Phi, psi and omega in degrees: 000147174290156181301321181291329177293320178299315181295320181291326177294325182286333188307309181296329178289319178300316179297318183291323187270345183302129181085352179278156177261130176232131176257125182246124176261122184252123180209195179072211185293341178300336181284342183238350181251110185295328179294315178296315182298318180298319179294316179298318181298319179296324175295319179298318179296322176301314179300317179297317185290336178267009171101011176272137179274106187255132171240129183247125175245129184241153172265205179165018182307310180299323179288327176297314178299316180297317181293321179298317178296322178296331179271004177083017179247126181278122177300144181245125177237141175231121182059031180084000181255135181286135172270121183253091175276185183304314184291321179295320178299319179297318178294318179300316179297318181296317183285311186293315184269311187285335183247294188294310184299312181293328178294315180297317179299318179295319180294322177297316178298317180298326182275000176100008178259183178231127183217154173226130180273136175221160169246170184295343178267358173287129179054029181054040183300312182238114176261128182225170172235154180298132185293141176295164175302138184253138175276123180230154177266123177241112187057246183250020181224159176256140179224155172266130186235135173273117183278356179085223185278059178247131187255152171247123188293131175255326187202142171248128176248094193275010184306316182296325179292317178297322178297315180295316180297317181294338179259014171083023179252152169268113173288129177248116193248126173272137187281070173237161182216177179225144177267178187288351175260001177091013180271142180281146179220149173267141182226161178288128185292324178296315179297316180300315181299317180296316181290324177294319178300319179295314183297329180270359186052047183295152177282322180221146165243127182239117179261114180261120186223200184259006180239162187285348182146199175278127187243165178285177185300325182277355182061036180247347184226136174261128176284117183285324177224140179214151171267167177303316181297320179299313182294320178297325178294321179293327175292315183297326182268001177084003178293317170266122187215173174050234187293343178283337184300308180296329178293315180292319179298323180294317181286330176292318177301323181295312182290329175293331181272004174117351175292132188291314182225143170237146181227145169238121182224162176278113181278358182273349181260129187306129173063024175299327179300315179293318181294323179293321185277325193245014173233153183289329181282321184072179182227348182235209178251128175254130182246139178226165177294315181230160181295138179246148176288143178287000000 
């Protein structure tokens, strides 16, 4: 397409999205690849400058693991789930808030935007409770495992986010929480993004990950549009499996909770965020409660 055609195709979307709230969950290789992260940040700043209210939620699991190994502590996983003991929680706080969050805020500022970093325990943003023991399969048996300082979200108090958005800032949120007794907890970033999107009555939730979207069983086709029922069927039949399940469940929970659209896109490809939002074809999977006419 010619450059002017690209701009004209984007125009109605820009008009439609101006003033809307979008929650973007950033994860995958963008957390460890500075080039990818820089590109995503510039896209986020573009969205802010054209009048979209952007909230950014980031993960950081691989960097937590890397930092723990650098400190001589071997990360512990059971059935694919991280055990968060006292020392692991301390490292998670250091990496998520002290490194990743502050880095993203600095990059947004460098690109011409305005951002403020917060974690879920700032202003009681995310209230959680310690997760119950989880049943996991270990080899050929099932066991109940205590995951430690891992939280299950009970409540989102979005006042601080609304204040920041109304004053022209991008809130950048680290996935930590606090319980009602004041104890710190680590939480799943996908889940946090979905619950924040619901609390803000966001127009869109966009999950940026390492895959192109929700794919068929052969992994040869990306579903461009899906309903909640379609996605649940793919989970039930095993087409969506392993690490994709919590991501899909989070975006489904969001649309069930009132978010108009949820998206899963590959964040490793330059400007995929812009292409998904401002072109008719899109690049990932868009999920809705019910089927919509094209």
